[in-house]
N, CA, C, O and the ligand as a Tripos MOL2 file, in Angstrom:
@<TRIPOS>MOLECULE
protein
  245   243    62     0     0
PROTEIN
NO_CHARGES

@<TRIPOS>ATOM
      1 N          -5.4350   88.7070   79.6640 N.3       1 MET1
      2 CA         -5.2730   90.1810   79.4290 C.3       1 MET1
      3 C          -6.3900   90.9390   80.3130 C.2       1 MET1
      4 O          -7.6110   90.8060   80.2210 O.2       1 MET1
      5 N          -5.7030   91.7210   81.1430 N.am      2 THR2
      6 CA         -6.6460   92.6690   82.0400 C.3       2 THR2
      7 C          -6.7410   93.8680   81.4990 C.2       2 THR2
      8 O          -5.7240   94.4900   81.1930 O.2       2 THR2
      9 N          -8.0970   94.4100   81.2860 N.am      3 TYR3
     10 CA         -8.2060   95.7410   80.8200 C.3       3 TYR3
     11 C          -8.8300   96.4550   81.8670 C.2       3 TYR3
     12 O          -9.6070   95.8640   82.6170 O.2       3 TYR3
     13 N          -8.5520   97.8100   82.0240 N.am      4 GLU4
     14 CA         -9.0680   98.7690   82.9270 C.3       4 GLU4
     15 C         -10.3260   99.4760   82.3070 C.2       4 GLU4
     16 O         -10.2340   99.8770   81.1470 O.2       4 GLU4
     17 N         -11.2710   99.6200   82.8690 N.am      5 TYR5
     18 CA        -12.4230  100.3620   82.3810 C.3       5 TYR5
     19 C         -12.8060  101.5470   83.2380 C.2       5 TYR5
     20 O         -12.5170  101.5930   84.4340 O.2       5 TYR5
     21 N         -13.4200  102.4430   82.6460 N.am      6 GLY6
     22 CA        -13.8040  103.6120   83.4350 C.3       6 GLY6
     23 C         -15.2440  103.9850   82.9780 C.2       6 GLY6
     24 O         -15.5480  103.7830   81.8030 O.2       6 GLY6
     25 N         -16.0710  104.4740   83.7720 N.am      7 CYS7
     26 CA        -17.4560  104.8830   83.5000 C.3       7 CYS7
     27 C         -17.4550  106.3400   83.2440 C.2       7 CYS7
     28 O         -17.0890  107.1400   84.1050 O.2       7 CYS7
     29 N         -17.8970  106.7230   81.9670 N.am      8 GLU8
     30 CA        -18.0040  108.1010   81.6390 C.3       8 GLU8
     31 C         -19.2410  108.8700   82.2190 C.2       8 GLU8
     32 O         -19.3480  110.0870   82.0670 O.2       8 GLU8
     33 N         -20.1410  108.1440   82.8660 N.am      9 ASN9
     34 CA        -21.2440  108.7800   83.5330 C.3       9 ASN9
     35 C         -20.6650  109.5280   84.8250 C.2       9 ASN9
     36 O         -20.1260  108.8830   85.7250 O.2       9 ASN9
     37 N         -20.8000  110.8920   84.8730 N.am     10 GLU10
     38 CA        -20.1140  111.6320   85.9500 C.3      10 GLU10
     39 C         -20.7150  111.2570   87.2610 C.2      10 GLU10
     40 O         -20.0050  111.3680   88.2600 O.2      10 GLU10
     41 N         -22.0660  110.7810   87.3890 N.am     11 ALA11
     42 CA        -22.5180  110.5260   88.5990 C.3      11 ALA11
     43 C         -22.1150  109.0790   89.2630 C.2      11 ALA11
     44 O         -22.4190  108.6920   90.3910 O.2      11 ALA11
     45 N         -21.4280  108.4520   88.3690 N.am     12 CYS12
     46 CA        -20.9960  107.1320   88.6870 C.3      12 CYS12
     47 C         -19.5390  107.0810   88.8320 C.2      12 CYS12
     48 O         -19.0310  106.7390   89.9000 O.2      12 CYS12
     49 N         -18.8060  107.4240   87.7500 N.am     13 CYS13
     50 CA        -17.3420  107.4390   87.7760 C.3      13 CYS13
     51 C         -16.6700  106.1990   88.4680 C.2      13 CYS13
     52 O         -15.7040  106.2560   89.2290 O.2      13 CYS13
     53 N         -17.3920  104.9860   88.0490 N.am     14 HIS14
     54 CA        -16.7700  103.7050   88.4950 C.3      14 HIS14
     55 C         -15.5660  103.2540   87.5100 C.2      14 HIS14
     56 O         -15.6250  103.4110   86.2910 O.2      14 HIS14
     57 N         -14.5990  102.7440   88.1070 N.am     15 THR15
     58 CA        -13.6890  101.9410   87.4680 C.3      15 THR15
     59 C         -13.3520  100.6700   87.8000 C.2      15 THR15
     60 O         -13.3140  100.4030   89.0010 O.2      15 THR15
     61 N         -13.0780   99.7560   86.9420 N.am     16 TRP16
     62 CA        -12.9230   98.4700   87.2280 C.3      16 TRP16
     63 C         -12.0890   97.6470   86.3810 C.2      16 TRP16
     64 O         -11.7370   98.1980   85.3380 O.2      16 TRP16
     65 N         -11.6530   96.3710   86.5870 N.am     17 GLU17
     66 CA        -10.8270   95.8020   85.7690 C.3      17 GLU17
     67 C         -11.7120   94.5880   85.2550 C.2      17 GLU17
     68 O         -12.5610   94.0560   85.9710 O.2      17 GLU17
     69 N         -11.4290   94.1800   83.8990 N.am     18 ALA18
     70 CA        -12.0570   92.9290   83.3140 C.3      18 ALA18
     71 C         -10.9930   92.1420   82.8340 C.2      18 ALA18
     72 O          -9.9760   92.6560   82.3670 O.2      18 ALA18
     73 N         -11.1730   90.8500   82.9230 N.am     19 GLU19
     74 CA        -10.3850   89.9170   82.2390 C.3      19 GLU19
     75 C         -11.0440   89.4590   80.8100 C.2      19 GLU19
     76 O         -12.1120   88.8740   80.6290 O.2      19 GLU19
     77 N         -10.1760   89.8600   79.9480 N.am     20 GLN20
     78 CA        -10.6860   89.5480   78.5340 C.3      20 GLN20
     79 C          -9.5580   89.1340   77.7190 C.2      20 GLN20
     80 O          -8.3930   89.4380   77.9770 O.2      20 GLN20
     81 N         -10.0060   88.2930   76.5320 N.am     21 LYS21
     82 CA         -9.0310   88.0000   75.5380 C.3      21 LYS21
     83 C          -8.9460   89.2450   74.6450 C.2      21 LYS21
     84 O          -9.8130   90.1160   74.5780 O.2      21 LYS21
     85 N          -7.7910   89.2170   73.9720 N.am     22 ILE22
     86 CA         -7.4420   90.5120   73.0310 C.3      22 ILE22
     87 C          -8.3790   90.4780   72.0240 C.2      22 ILE22
     88 O          -8.7110   91.5830   71.5940 O.2      22 ILE22
     89 N          -8.9260   89.4500   71.5000 N.am     23 THR23
     90 CA        -10.0300   89.4760   70.5090 C.3      23 THR23
     91 C         -11.3590   89.8230   70.7830 C.2      23 THR23
     92 O         -12.2110   89.9260   69.9000 O.2      23 THR23
     93 N         -11.6000   90.0360   72.1680 N.am     24 GLU24
     94 CA        -13.0610   90.1740   72.6040 C.3      24 GLU24
     95 C         -13.2880   91.6210   72.4800 C.2      24 GLU24
     96 O         -12.4150   92.4390   72.7720 O.2      24 GLU24
     97 N         -14.5050   91.9550   72.0310 N.am     25 ALA25
     98 CA        -14.8420   93.4950   72.0850 C.3      25 ALA25
     99 C         -14.7650   94.1070   73.3620 C.2      25 ALA25
    100 O         -14.8730   93.4190   74.3770 O.2      25 ALA25
    101 N         -14.5740   95.4330   73.4170 N.am     26 ALA26
    102 CA        -14.5940   96.2700   74.5450 C.3      26 ALA26
    103 C         -16.0770   96.1830   75.1090 C.2      26 ALA26
    104 O         -17.0600   96.0040   74.3910 O.2      26 ALA26
    105 N         -16.1110   96.3450   76.6170 N.am     27 LEU27
    106 CA        -17.3610   96.3180   77.1120 C.3      27 LEU27
    107 C         -17.8750   97.7990   76.9490 C.2      27 LEU27
    108 O         -17.1250   98.7740   77.0150 O.2      27 LEU27
    109 N         -19.2840   97.8680   76.7220 N.am     28 THR28
    110 CA        -19.8430   99.1900   76.7910 C.3      28 THR28
    111 C         -20.7250   99.3650   77.9290 C.2      28 THR28
    112 O         -21.1400  100.4940   78.1940 O.2      28 THR28
    113 N         -21.0410   98.3940   78.6030 N.am     29 GLU29
    114 CA        -21.8950   98.6490   79.5790 C.3      29 GLU29
    115 C         -21.4390   98.7820   81.0580 C.2      29 GLU29
    116 O         -20.8800   97.7970   81.5390 O.2      29 GLU29
    117 N         -21.6030   99.8420   81.8110 N.am     30 CYS30
    118 CA        -20.9360   99.7810   83.2420 C.3      30 CYS30
    119 C         -21.6830   98.9600   84.0450 C.2      30 CYS30
    120 O         -22.9110   99.0400   84.0260 O.2      30 CYS30
    121 N         -21.0170   98.0590   84.8570 N.am     31 PRO31
    122 CA        -21.6500   97.1810   85.6520 C.3      31 PRO31
    123 C         -22.3080   97.6570   86.8820 C.2      31 PRO31
    124 O         -23.0270   96.9030   87.5380 O.2      31 PRO31
    125 N         -22.0810   98.9230   87.2280 N.am     32 LYS32
    126 CA        -22.5760   99.6740   88.4450 C.3      32 LYS32
    127 C         -23.8190  100.4010   88.0030 C.2      32 LYS32
    128 O         -24.8760  100.1840   88.5950 O.2      32 LYS32
    129 N         -23.7570  101.2760   86.9690 N.am     33 CYS33
    130 CA        -24.8730  102.1190   86.7410 C.3      33 CYS33
    131 C         -25.6140  101.6300   85.6320 C.2      33 CYS33
    132 O         -26.6420  102.2190   85.2970 O.2      33 CYS33
    133 N         -25.1520  100.4550   84.9200 N.am     34 HIS34
    134 CA        -25.9580   99.9020   83.6870 C.3      34 HIS34
    135 C         -26.2160  100.9400   82.6160 C.2      34 HIS34
    136 O         -27.2530  100.9330   81.9530 O.2      34 HIS34
    137 N         -25.3770  101.7170   82.4810 N.am     35 LYS35
    138 CA        -25.5190  102.6700   81.2620 C.3      35 LYS35
    139 C         -24.3600  102.2820   80.1450 C.2      35 LYS35
    140 O         -23.3590  101.6160   80.4090 O.2      35 LYS35
    141 N         -24.6590  102.7800   78.9590 N.am     36 GLN36
    142 CA        -23.7250  102.3930   77.8900 C.3      36 GLN36
    143 C         -22.5620  103.3400   77.9950 C.2      36 GLN36
    144 O         -22.0840  103.8260   76.9700 O.2      36 GLN36
    145 N         -22.0430  103.6510   79.2890 N.am     37 THR37
    146 CA        -21.0060  104.6690   79.3940 C.3      37 THR37
    147 C         -19.6610  103.9910   79.6810 C.2      37 THR37
    148 O         -18.8110  104.6780   80.2470 O.2      37 THR37
    149 N         -19.3760  102.7650   79.3690 N.am     38 ALA38
    150 CA        -17.9800  102.1210   79.7850 C.3      38 ALA38
    151 C         -17.1560  102.5670   78.6850 C.2      38 ALA38
    152 O         -17.5530  102.6970   77.5270 O.2      38 ALA38
    153 N         -15.8090  102.8290   79.1720 N.am     39 LYS39
    154 CA        -14.7500  103.1850   78.1380 C.3      39 LYS39
    155 C         -13.5790  102.4130   78.8090 C.2      39 LYS39
    156 O         -13.2800  102.3720   80.0020 O.2      39 LYS39
    157 N         -13.0190  101.8420   77.7930 N.am     40 ARG40
    158 CA        -11.6250  101.0790   78.0330 C.3      40 ARG40
    159 C         -10.5450  101.9770   78.3450 C.2      40 ARG40
    160 O         -10.3950  102.8300   77.4690 O.2      40 ARG40
    161 N          -9.8120  102.0530   79.2280 N.am     41 LEU41
    162 CA         -8.6810  102.8000   79.4380 C.3      41 LEU41
    163 C          -7.4670  102.1270   79.0620 C.2      41 LEU41
    164 O          -7.3090  100.9060   79.0900 O.2      41 LEU41
    165 N          -6.5940  103.0050   78.6990 N.am     42 ILE42
    166 CA         -5.1590  102.4980   78.1330 C.3      42 ILE42
    167 C          -4.4150  101.9840   79.3550 C.2      42 ILE42
    168 O          -4.0890  102.7250   80.2820 O.2      42 ILE42
    169 N          -4.1530  100.6270   79.3120 N.am     43 SER43
    170 CA         -3.5040   99.9130   80.5900 C.3      43 SER43
    171 C          -2.0260   99.9300   80.0720 C.2      43 SER43
    172 O          -1.6940  100.2230   78.9240 O.2      43 SER43
    173 N          -1.2870   99.6110   80.9750 N.am     44 GLY44
    174 CA          0.2350   99.2760   80.7750 C.3      44 GLY44
    175 C           1.0820  100.4240   81.4940 C.2      44 GLY44
    176 O           0.9520  100.6330   82.7000 O.2      44 GLY44
    177 N           1.8650  101.0780   80.7750 N.am     45 GLY45
    178 CA          2.7400  101.9380   81.2150 C.3      45 GLY45
    179 C           2.1790  103.1960   81.8330 C.2      45 GLY45
    180 O           2.7860  103.6460   82.8050 O.2      45 GLY45
    181 N           1.2430  103.7430   81.4580 N.am     46 THR46
    182 CA          0.5850  104.9370   82.0700 C.3      46 THR46
    183 C           0.1320  104.8310   83.4580 C.2      46 THR46
    184 O           0.4290  105.6280   84.3480 O.2      46 THR46
    185 N          -0.7410  103.6060   83.6070 N.am     47 GLY47
    186 CA         -1.0900  103.2520   85.1200 C.3      47 GLY47
    187 C           0.0530  103.0970   85.9200 C.2      47 GLY47
    188 O           0.1230  103.6090   87.0370 O.2      47 GLY47
    189 N           1.0470  102.3580   85.3770 N.am     48 PHE48
    190 CA          2.0810  101.9700   86.3920 C.3      48 PHE48
    191 C           2.9790  103.2530   86.6140 C.2      48 PHE48
    192 O           3.4790  103.4400   87.7240 O.2      48 PHE48
    193 N           3.1690  104.0490   85.6820 N.am     49 SER49
    194 CA          4.0040  105.2790   86.1420 C.3      49 SER49
    195 C           3.0610  106.3160   87.1520 C.2      49 SER49
    196 O           3.5630  107.0650   87.9900 O.2      49 SER49
    197 N           1.8430  106.2120   86.9310 N.am     50 LEU50
    198 CA          1.0430  107.0560   87.8480 C.3      50 LEU50
    199 C           1.1320  106.5080   89.2800 C.2      50 LEU50
    200 O           1.2480  107.2350   90.2670 O.2      50 LEU50
    201 N           1.0710  105.2320   89.3110 N.am     51 ARG51
    202 CA          1.2050  104.5220   90.6200 C.3      51 ARG51
    203 C           2.4970  104.6840   91.1090 C.2      51 ARG51
    204 O           2.6010  105.0340   92.2850 O.2      51 ARG51
    205 N           3.5520  104.4930   90.4200 N.am     52 GLY52
    206 CA          4.7960  104.8070   90.7350 C.3      52 GLY52
    207 C           5.0800  106.1790   91.4740 C.2      52 GLY52
    208 O           5.7640  106.3350   92.4860 O.2      52 GLY52
    209 N           4.4440  107.0780   90.7880 N.am     53 GLU53
    210 CA          4.5350  108.5640   91.1970 C.3      53 GLU53
    211 C           4.0170  108.6200   92.6700 C.2      53 GLU53
    212 O           4.6750  109.1270   93.5780 O.2      53 GLU53
    213 N           2.7460  108.0400   92.8380 N.am     54 GLY54
    214 CA          2.0580  108.0210   94.0830 C.3      54 GLY54
    215 C           2.9500  107.4700   95.1380 C.2      54 GLY54
    216 O           3.0810  108.0790   96.1990 O.2      54 GLY54
    217 N           3.5730  106.3480   94.9070 N.am     55 TRP55
    218 CA          4.3970  105.7820   95.8430 C.3      55 TRP55
    219 C           5.7580  106.5320   96.2500 C.2      55 TRP55
    220 O           6.2160  106.4930   97.3920 O.2      55 TRP55
    221 N           6.2680  107.1270   95.3260 N.am     56 PHE56
    222 CA          7.2790  108.0740   95.3810 C.3      56 PHE56
    223 C           6.9570  109.0190   96.3640 C.2      56 PHE56
    224 O           7.6610  109.1670   97.3630 O.2      56 PHE56
    225 N           5.7360  109.8000   96.1070 N.am     57 LYS57
    226 CA          5.3380  110.8210   97.0570 C.3      57 LYS57
    227 C           5.1130  110.3750   98.4840 C.2      57 LYS57
    228 O           5.4750  111.0580   99.4420 O.2      57 LYS57
    229 N           4.5440  109.2860   98.5890 N.am     58 THR58
    230 CA          4.1590  108.6870   99.8890 C.3      58 THR58
    231 C           5.5010  108.3120  100.5670 C.2      58 THR58
    232 O           5.5920  108.5350  101.7740 O.2      58 THR58
    233 N           6.3780  107.8550  100.0190 N.am     59 GLY59
    234 CA          7.7770  107.3910  100.6360 C.3      59 GLY59
    235 C           8.7600  108.6080  100.9390 C.2      59 GLY59
    236 O           9.8070  108.4800  101.5740 O.2      59 GLY59
    237 N           8.3230  109.7180  100.4450 N.am     60 GLY60
    238 CA          9.1890  110.9570  100.2910 C.3      60 GLY60
    239 C           9.1790  111.8170  101.5090 C.2      60 GLY60
    240 O          10.0860  112.6000  101.7910 O.2      60 GLY60
    241 N           8.0240  111.6140  102.2620 N.am     61 TYR61
    242 CA          7.9830  112.6400  103.4080 C.3      61 TYR61
    243 C           8.7810  112.4460  104.6170 C.2      61 TYR61
    244 O           8.7370  113.2760  105.5250 O.2      61 TYR61
    245 ZN        -21.1490  103.6380   85.7400 Zn       62 ZN62
@<TRIPOS>BOND
     1     1     2 1
     2     2     3 1
     3     3     4 2
     4     3     5 am
     5     5     6 1
     6     6     7 1
     7     7     8 2
     8     7     9 am
     9     9    10 1
    10    10    11 1
    11    11    12 2
    12    11    13 am
    13    13    14 1
    14    14    15 1
    15    15    16 2
    16    15    17 am
    17    17    18 1
    18    18    19 1
    19    19    20 2
    20    19    21 am
    21    21    22 1
    22    22    23 1
    23    23    24 2
    24    23    25 am
    25    25    26 1
    26    26    27 1
    27    27    28 2
    28    27    29 am
    29    29    30 1
    30    30    31 1
    31    31    32 2
    32    31    33 am
    33    33    34 1
    34    34    35 1
    35    35    36 2
    36    35    37 am
    37    37    38 1
    38    38    39 1
    39    39    40 2
    40    39    41 am
    41    41    42 1
    42    42    43 1
    43    43    44 2
    44    43    45 am
    45    45    46 1
    46    46    47 1
    47    47    48 2
    48    47    49 am
    49    49    50 1
    50    50    51 1
    51    51    52 2
    52    51    53 am
    53    53    54 1
    54    54    55 1
    55    55    56 2
    56    55    57 am
    57    57    58 1
    58    58    59 1
    59    59    60 2
    60    59    61 am
    61    61    62 1
    62    62    63 1
    63    63    64 2
    64    63    65 am
    65    65    66 1
    66    66    67 1
    67    67    68 2
    68    67    69 am
    69    69    70 1
    70    70    71 1
    71    71    72 2
    72    71    73 am
    73    73    74 1
    74    74    75 1
    75    75    76 2
    76    75    77 am
    77    77    78 1
    78    78    79 1
    79    79    80 2
    80    79    81 am
    81    81    82 1
    82    82    83 1
    83    83    84 2
    84    83    85 am
    85    85    86 1
    86    86    87 1
    87    87    88 2
    88    87    89 am
    89    89    90 1
    90    90    91 1
    91    91    92 2
    92    91    93 am
    93    93    94 1
    94    94    95 1
    95    95    96 2
    96    95    97 am
    97    97    98 1
    98    98    99 1
    99    99   100 2
   100    99   101 am
   101   101   102 1
   102   102   103 1
   103   103   104 2
   104   103   105 am
   105   105   106 1
   106   106   107 1
   107   107   108 2
   108   107   109 am
   109   109   110 1
   110   110   111 1
   111   111   112 2
   112   111   113 am
   113   113   114 1
   114   114   115 1
   115   115   116 2
   116   115   117 am
   117   117   118 1
   118   118   119 1
   119   119   120 2
   120   119   121 am
   121   121   122 1
   122   122   123 1
   123   123   124 2
   124   123   125 am
   125   125   126 1
   126   126   127 1
   127   127   128 2
   128   127   129 am
   129   129   130 1
   130   130   131 1
   131   131   132 2
   132   131   133 am
   133   133   134 1
   134   134   135 1
   135   135   136 2
   136   135   137 am
   137   137   138 1
   138   138   139 1
   139   139   140 2
   140   139   141 am
   141   141   142 1
   142   142   143 1
   143   143   144 2
   144   143   145 am
   145   145   146 1
   146   146   147 1
   147   147   148 2
   148   147   149 am
   149   149   150 1
   150   150   151 1
   151   151   152 2
   152   151   153 am
   153   153   154 1
   154   154   155 1
   155   155   156 2
   156   155   157 am
   157   157   158 1
   158   158   159 1
   159   159   160 2
   160   159   161 am
   161   161   162 1
   162   162   163 1
   163   163   164 2
   164   163   165 am
   165   165   166 1
   166   166   167 1
   167   167   168 2
   168   167   169 am
   169   169   170 1
   170   170   171 1
   171   171   172 2
   172   171   173 am
   173   173   174 1
   174   174   175 1
   175   175   176 2
   176   175   177 am
   177   177   178 1
   178   178   179 1
   179   179   180 2
   180   179   181 am
   181   181   182 1
   182   182   183 1
   183   183   184 2
   184   183   185 am
   185   185   186 1
   186   186   187 1
   187   187   188 2
   188   187   189 am
   189   189   190 1
   190   190   191 1
   191   191   192 2
   192   191   193 am
   193   193   194 1
   194   194   195 1
   195   195   196 2
   196   195   197 am
   197   197   198 1
   198   198   199 1
   199   199   200 2
   200   199   201 am
   201   201   202 1
   202   202   203 1
   203   203   204 2
   204   203   205 am
   205   205   206 1
   206   206   207 1
   207   207   208 2
   208   207   209 am
   209   209   210 1
   210   210   211 1
   211   211   212 2
   212   211   213 am
   213   213   214 1
   214   214   215 1
   215   215   216 2
   216   215   217 am
   217   217   218 1
   218   218   219 1
   219   219   220 2
   220   219   221 am
   221   221   222 1
   222   222   223 1
   223   223   224 2
   224   223   225 am
   225   225   226 1
   226   226   227 1
   227   227   228 2
   228   227   229 am
   229   229   230 1
   230   230   231 1
   231   231   232 2
   232   231   233 am
   233   233   234 1
   234   234   235 1
   235   235   236 2
   236   235   237 am
   237   237   238 1
   238   238   239 1
   239   239   240 2
   240   239   241 am
   241   241   242 1
   242   242   243 1
   243   243   244 2
@<TRIPOS>SUBSTRUCTURE
     1 MET1         2 RESIDUE 1 A MET
     2 THR2         6 RESIDUE 1 A THR
     3 TYR3        10 RESIDUE 1 A TYR
     4 GLU4        14 RESIDUE 1 A GLU
     5 TYR5        18 RESIDUE 1 A TYR
     6 GLY6        22 RESIDUE 1 A GLY
     7 CYS7        26 RESIDUE 1 A CYS
     8 GLU8        30 RESIDUE 1 A GLU
     9 ASN9        34 RESIDUE 1 A ASN
    10 GLU10       38 RESIDUE 1 A GLU
    11 ALA11       42 RESIDUE 1 A ALA
    12 CYS12       46 RESIDUE 1 A CYS
    13 CYS13       50 RESIDUE 1 A CYS
    14 HIS14       54 RESIDUE 1 A HIS
    15 THR15       58 RESIDUE 1 A THR
    16 TRP16       62 RESIDUE 1 A TRP
    17 GLU17       66 RESIDUE 1 A GLU
    18 ALA18       70 RESIDUE 1 A ALA
    19 GLU19       74 RESIDUE 1 A GLU
    20 GLN20       78 RESIDUE 1 A GLN
    21 LYS21       82 RESIDUE 1 A LYS
    22 ILE22       86 RESIDUE 1 A ILE
    23 THR23       90 RESIDUE 1 A THR
    24 GLU24       94 RESIDUE 1 A GLU
    25 ALA25       98 RESIDUE 1 A ALA
    26 ALA26      102 RESIDUE 1 A ALA
    27 LEU27      106 RESIDUE 1 A LEU
    28 THR28      110 RESIDUE 1 A THR
    29 GLU29      114 RESIDUE 1 A GLU
    30 CYS30      118 RESIDUE 1 A CYS
    31 PRO31      122 RESIDUE 1 A PRO
    32 LYS32      126 RESIDUE 1 A LYS
    33 CYS33      130 RESIDUE 1 A CYS
    34 HIS34      134 RESIDUE 1 A HIS
    35 LYS35      138 RESIDUE 1 A LYS
    36 GLN36      142 RESIDUE 1 A GLN
    37 THR37      146 RESIDUE 1 A THR
    38 ALA38      150 RESIDUE 1 A ALA
    39 LYS39      154 RESIDUE 1 A LYS
    40 ARG40      158 RESIDUE 1 A ARG
    41 LEU41      162 RESIDUE 1 A LEU
    42 ILE42      166 RESIDUE 1 A ILE
    43 SER43      170 RESIDUE 1 A SER
    44 GLY44      174 RESIDUE 1 A GLY
    45 GLY45      178 RESIDUE 1 A GLY
    46 THR46      182 RESIDUE 1 A THR
    47 GLY47      186 RESIDUE 1 A GLY
    48 PHE48      190 RESIDUE 1 A PHE
    49 SER49      194 RESIDUE 1 A SER
    50 LEU50      198 RESIDUE 1 A LEU
    51 ARG51      202 RESIDUE 1 A ARG
    52 GLY52      206 RESIDUE 1 A GLY
    53 GLU53      210 RESIDUE 1 A GLU
    54 GLY54      214 RESIDUE 1 A GLY
    55 TRP55      218 RESIDUE 1 A TRP
    56 PHE56      222 RESIDUE 1 A PHE
    57 LYS57      226 RESIDUE 1 A LYS
    58 THR58      230 RESIDUE 1 A THR
    59 GLY59      234 RESIDUE 1 A GLY
    60 GLY60      238 RESIDUE 1 A GLY
    61 TYR61      242 RESIDUE 1 A TYR
    62 ZN62       245 GROUP 0 **** ****
């Protein structure tokens, strides 16, 4: 299971993916700024639709 994470530290704004089991607790520490600002993003449909929209715009010119 691949989870997407984002850092809530505005000075960092790092996003990354972490391979975790569904039973594992969500990460809390950002690997970049090492603050407790990591937040698990909702993965799946939302990310794909955003990505699809990007492709559509790119291909539409
Ligand atoms: Zn960070």
